[in-house]
N, C-alpha and C positions, 0 to 999 in steps of 0.2 A: 503493500499499500505505501509506503513511504518514499520506493523507489519510481510506482506511479505518478505520485503526487510531483516530485522533483523533474522527472522528464515534463512532464505538463507543463510547466513553466518555464523549462528549456525554450521554445521558439517563441514565444514575449520577450524574454532577459534577450536574447540574438540579436533581436529585431531594434530593442531599447539598447541595445552598445551599437549597434550598425548605426541605426541613425545619431548617435552621440558623435560618433566616428564623421559621419559624413558632415554633420554641423561642423565639428572643428575643420573640414577641410575647406568646407566653402566659405568660414571666417577669414581664413589662412589666406585664400586666394583673394578675396575683396583687400584684406591687407597688402597684398603681395603686388595687388593691379593699381592699388593709391599710391602706394608708396612709389612706383615704378612711371606713375602718369606725374607727380610733383617732380621726380628727379628730371625727368625726360624735359619739361617747361623750364625748372630753372637752367638745365645743360642749354635748353635751344635760345632764353637770354641770356647766358653769359657768355653764347658763342658770338650773341649777333652784338654785344657791345664791346665784347674784345675783337672781333674783326674790323668794328670800325675803327676802334680805335688805333689799333693797326695799322689801317689806311691813312687815318689823320698821321701817325706816327712816320711811316716809312715817308710818305708824300713833305713832312716838315724837315728830313732827315735828305731828302736828296734836292730840296730847292735849298739848303743851308751848304750842302757842299757842288753845285751843280758850279757853280762858276770857278772851281777850284780843280786842279789834277786831281785830285781823291776820291772825285765822285764818284766811280768805281770801286774802290776799295771798301767806301760807305756803303753802297746797295750788296756787294759781295757779302759785307759782313753780318749786314739787316736779315741777308737771306738763311746764312750759316745760322745764326740765332734762330730765327724761325722755325728750321728744320732742327735744328737739337730740343726746342721745346715743344715742338708736334712730335718727335720721335720720345720725349721723355712722357710725354701725356697718351701715348700710345701704351706705352708700356707699362704706365698706371693705371690703364682704363684696363688692359690685358690681366693683369696681377691680381685686380680687383676684381675682374669676374673669374678666376682661377682660384681665388682666396674663399668666395663669397660661399654659406654652407648651404647644401643644397636645398631647393624651395619643400616646403610639406615636413622637414624635418621633424618635426614635432609630433605631426601627426604619425609618420611612420615609425618613431619612437613608440608613440601609444600604442598604435597597432603593434608593434614587437611584442608591447609587454603584456597585451591582451591574450597573444597566441600564447604565448609562456606561463601565463596563468591558466589558461584552458587547456594545456600540455598537463601542467602539475596537477590540477584540477582530474582530471580524467585520470592520472595515474592513482591518486588517492581513492577514487570513486572503485577499482578496481581491485584495490588489498594487497595483499600481499603475495596469495596464490593465482593471481588471475580472475577470482570470485568477486561479487559486487558483494556488497556489504550493505 
């Protein structure tokens, strides 16, 4: 009788567990989406203003050095500086993508703990000689 009652509540318990885990996944997905949108907006704005500043700075240096014989050296140095900064930023983006934890890591961790708990419960139900208690 006790075993039948336990087995009768198993489907509802499993459905509750699955529902809770799906809610966790949806919450993490929503957080990841909003974080990504904010980052993309900030990155686009920063890129726009940095590009404008770079254009104004380059024009100012070109105008300042144009009447001299060092105009080409100044423009080559600016180009090298821009290339170095661009490469450094690409390296940072690559490193950030590689070091970032996997999305939904918390959900996967909870699911792994659920599986381990279910395995432990299954072993304790079987008893020492494989008989149900």
